[in-house]
N, C-alpha and C positions, 0 to 999 in steps of 0.2 A: 688551778688544780689540773694536772695532766691526766690522761687516760690511764696511766700506769701507777698512780699514787693513790693511797687511801684518801678518802674524802675527809678533810678536817671539819670540825664544827664551823659552819658558816659564820662570817663576820657579823657581829651584832647579836648572835644567838648565844644565850647563856644556859648552860646545863643546870637542872635543879640541884640544889646543894646536896641533897641526900642521894643523888643518883649513883648507883654502883658503877665502877669503872668498866665493868663488863658490858653494860648497856651502851656506853659510848663506843666501845670497840665494836659492838654488834652493828651499831648504826654506820660506823665508818666502813665496815666490811660490806654491808648492804649497799651503801651509796657507791662505793668503788666498783662493786660487781655490776650494778645496774646502770651506772652513769652513761656508758656508750649508747645503750638502747633507749634510755630515757631521753637523751639528747636528740637522737634521731626521731623519736616520737614527737618531741617539741618542734623540731624542724618541719616534719610533715604537717603538723597542726597549723604552723604559723608561716611557713614559706620563707623563713629568714633565719640565717645562721646566727645573726646577732640577737634577734628576739628569742631564739631557741636557747641560747646561752643564758640570757637574762631570766627566762622562765625556769630553766633548770636550777639556777642559783636560788631563785625565790622559792621554788619547790623544796629544795633541800633545807632552806631556813625554816619553812613551815613544818617540815617533817621532823627536823631536829627539835623544835620546840614542843612538838606533840608526841615525840617518840616514847616518853615514859608512860604515856596514857594509852599506848597501843593495846587493843583488845584482840585476843586470838579468835576473831570471828571470820578470818580469811587469812590469806598469806600476806606476809610483809611486802612481797613484790606487788601484789594487787593494791595494797594500801598506799604504797609509794606512787604507783601509776595514777591512782585516784587523785592524790594531792597535786602531782605535776599536771595532770589533765585539767584540773580545776584552775590552776594558774594560767594555763594556755587559753581556757575558755574566757577567763577575765580579760586577758590581753586581746584576744580575737574580737571580743565585743566592743573594744575601744578603738580598733585600728581597721583601716581599709584592707580588704584582701589583696594579696600580691598577685601579679599577673605576668605573662610573658610578652604581652603587647600593651602599650599605654592605653588606658581607658578613654574612649571618646575621641581618639585622634586617628584619623584615617591614614592610609599610606601616603608617604611624602613624595613631593615632586623631586625626581632625581636630579634636576638641574638647580635646585635651591640649596643653599648652604645648610649644614647640619644645625639643628636646634641646640641650644646650650643644655648642659646636664640638668635634669630635674632636681630641685631641692628636696622634693618629697620622695621617699623610697617606695615607688609603686611596683617595682619589679620583684619577681620570684628569684631569690638568690640561688645560684647553683650550689651543689653539695659535693665536697671532695670525697674521694674514695675512703679516706680514713673515718668519715662519719657514717659510712654504710655498715653499721655494726651487724655482726652475726646475731640473730635473734632466735630464741626458742619460741616457735610459733605453734599454736594449737591446731587441732585437726580440722577446724572450720575455716582456715585461711584459704582465700580464693586467689590471692595474688602472690607471685613469687617475690623473693627479695629484690630482684632487679626491677620488676614491675612496680614495686612499692616505693621506689625512689625516682622513677622516670619523670622527667620534667613535665611531659604532657599530662600525666596522671595528677601530679601535685598541683599544676595550674588548674586542672578541672575541679579538684575537690575544694579549691578556694571559692568556687561558686556556691558551695553549700553553707547553710547556717552553721555556726560553730558546733552545736551539739550533734547535728547530723554528720558533720565532718568527723567528730570524735568517734561516733558509733561506727561509721564506715571503716575507719582506720583500725579500731579495736577488733571488729568482726572480720573484715576481709583481708587485712594485712597481718594482724597479730593472731587471728584465729581463735579469739575468745568465744565462749558460749554466750547465748542470750542471757543466761542467769548471771554470769560474770560481768557482762556488759551492763546489765541492769544495776548491779551492785556498785559499779564504778560511777554511774551517773545518778544513783539513788532514785531510780524509777522502777516500775514493774517490768518483768520480761516482755509482756505484750507491748508496753510503751517503747521499749528498746527495739523490738522488732518493727514497730511502726516507723520509728525514726530511720531505721536501716532501709526499709522499703522505699520511703520517700527519697532518701539519699541516692539509692541505686536508680530510681526512676528519673531523678534529675540528671544524673550523669548520662543515662541512656538518651535522654531527650536533648540535653544541651551540649554534651561532649562525648559522643559515642566512641570516638577513636581512643579516648582515654581508658576505656574499659577493655581495649584489645591489648594483647601482649605486644611489647615492642618487637619490631621486625627482626627475625632471626635468619639472616641470609645464609646461603650455602657456604661451605668452607671456602675461604679465599675471596669470595665476592665482596664482602665488606672491606677486607684489607685492600683490595684493588681499588675500590671506590674511594676509600680514605687516602690512599697514596696519590691518586689523581687530584683529589681535593687539595692536599698539601702542595703538590707541584703547581697547581693553578695559582695559588696565592703567593708562593715563594718566587715563582718565575714571572708573576704578573701576566699569566697567560689567560687572556680573556676568552679566547676560543675554547680552551679546555675547561675553564670555569663554567661557561655556558653549557658545555657538554655534560657536566656532572650534575647540573641542577634540573629539577623538574620545572616544567613550564609555570606551575602555580606555586613555586617556592616563595618563601618570604625570608627577610633578614631583619633582625631587630638588634639594638645596641644599648641596652640599659647601662648607665642611667640616662642616656640621651633618648628622648622620646621619638626621635626620627626613626621611621622604619620603612622598608621597601617591599612591595608586593610584585611578584612575577620575575621571571628569569631576566628579561630585558632591563628592568629597573635595577636589579642587583648587579648585573654586569656593568651597567653605566656608572653605578656608585663605585664599583671597584676600579673603574678606569680613571676616576677623578679623586680617589681617596688621598688624604694628605701623605700617607706613607707609601704611595704607589711607586712602581718601578721595580724591575727585576733585581733581586738580591737585597731588597730593603727589608723584607720580612723573613723570619724563621718561625716555624711552628714546631713546638716540642710536644710530643705525645704524652698525655696524662689520661686520667679518667675523672669524669664528673657525673653524678647521678646514675651510676652504674653503667655508663656508656663511654665510648671513646671521645676524647676531647683533646684540645691543644692549647698550650700557653703560647700566645703570639708575642714575638720579640721584634722590636724595630731597631734598625741600625742607626745609631746616633753619629754625629759629626766626627767623633773620635774613633769610629770604626767598630765599637763594641755594640752588642745587641742587648737591649734592656726590655723587660717585660711590660706590655701595655694592656693585655686583656686575655680573655679566655674564649676560645671558639668551641662551641658545642654544636656540631652538625647533627641534624636528625635524618637518619637514613631511611629509605623506603625502597620498595622494588623498582620504582621508576627513577631513582637517583636521590639526590639530597633534597629533602622536602622543606627543611627550614635550617637557618643558620642563626644561632643565638651567640652574639658576640658581647660578652660582659666586659665592659671597660673598667676593670678593677685596678686599684693601686697595687704596687709591688708587694706591700705587706699582706694583702688579701691573697695574692697569687702564691705566697709561700705555703698556704694550706695544701696546695696541689703538688708540693715537692719541687717547685720551680726555682732554680738558682737565680740569684739577683742579677747575674751577668753571664752572657755568653760571649766568648772571644770572637773577634771579627775574622 
């Protein structure tokens, strides 16, 4: 089901025999209208595009089966958010939270070979710009649209228990009231406020940077830094790469659990990477999680460049603070509008 098509009745869901055709059409209109923002909500809850799509499909199945019993005690939008959130809570309770760094594994020795890809999906998946849906947020929203999809924020909220995560997203990102949030989770407004207070306190204590707005550099400064970043990788210019990195920068490469801490380690990795050498890489600008990103292409023996991963550099006033290189297959990179081939 695409973002531009009405939502059909989910597979396996049967409409009641006596249901008027108008009710089915009403459900299809509602599902089509809310699908982009519900999908984004599921992604924020679960940290995974694949899990978000599964949760949304299951939510639509549950909603379709219950649609004829909807009672006008709230809006249909809130009702559908409630169903989808409950699906996410069920999934989150059964799965380990996603992260940007592998759990329990310290920085790697830059002289050692890379570890093999992990068979377990531990990493927070990046989000293409097409998923960053425009949302109608309430007056109590504390985070902007860009802040609400930032990788650092999404990684931080994975530290929260699922119900606290849901409350924080609904209140601080969607701007729902305490009463609306309480209805979503079937708790009292005071209980919803208590969950929110604990969630905010955890983020302040465990991940204070996630509660700050992403760095907004002066005009031209970010563009200049990103241009130097691209030049460093494409020209294999290690001196330039060192110059754009902060001393305490780190680099991680999901699904490979190997990661490097510090400017020196990152530069050493770049010097010995398998695709090293001037002219072997090209970086195509895209956007991921509301920020500049690049699809990395490697030149093959036939001279053509084929996609190998997604670079998401995290910018700060002192330079590049982190480099997230997601080693994604070509099919995944198509989400970012990346062509399958660049001419040599």
